[in-house]
C-alpha positions in Angstrom: 3.6 -147.5 31.4 1.5 -144.2 33.6 -1.6 -146.2 31.3 -0.9 -149.8 33.1 -0.2 -148.0 36.0 -3.4 -145.9 36.2 -5.5 -149.0 34.9 -3.8 -150.7 38.3 -4.8 -148.1 40.4 -8.0 -147.0 39.5 -9.6 -150.1 37.9 -13.1 -149.0 38.1 -12.4 -146.0 35.7 -10.4 -148.6 33.0 -12.4 -151.3 31.0 -9.9 -152.3 28.6 -6.1 -151.1 27.4 -4.8 -150.8 24.3 -1.0 -150.9 24.4 1.2 -150.5 21.1 4.9 -151.6 21.1 4.6 -152.0 25.0 7.1 -153.9 27.4 6.3 -157.5 28.4 4.0 -157.1 31.9 7.4 -159.4 32.8 10.1 -157.8 31.4 11.5 -156.8 35.3 11.6 -160.5 36.3 13.0 -161.6 32.9 15.7 -158.8 33.3 16.7 -160.6 36.2 16.7 -163.6 35.8 19.6 -163.4 32.9 21.2 -160.2 34.5 21.6 -158.6 37.9 19.0 -156.1 39.6 21.9 -153.2 39.9 21.4 -154.0 35.4 17.6 -153.9 34.7 17.0 -150.5 36.7 16.7 -147.8 33.9 19.9 -145.5 32.9 20.2 -142.7 34.8 20.7 -140.8 31.9 17.9 -142.0 30.8 16.0 -140.4 33.8 17.5 -137.3 33.3 16.7 -136.1 29.9 12.7 -135.3 30.8 11.5 -132.3 32.5 12.7 -132.2 36.6 8.6 -132.9 37.1 9.2 -136.2 35.5 11.8 -137.3 36.4 10.5 -137.6 39.9 7.6 -139.1 38.8 9.9 -142.1 37.4 12.0 -142.5 40.5 8.8 -142.4 42.4 7.6 -145.3 39.9 9.7 -148.9 41.3 11.1 -150.5 38.8 9.0 -153.7 39.0 5.7 -152.4 39.6 3.3 -154.3 37.5 
């Protein structure tokens, strides 16, 4: 997720990405099509696990960021 976000933010700095076991780019759209938007957000207990600075980064990225 971080590498895709970086590549889209700074395209002049990235010539290619190799994504191994990554999520599909349309994962949020697929989830919303099958469920509802509330069920597609990461659970708070998953976001609360990493250190505080990383939690803040995760919460700042829109769930549907592509």
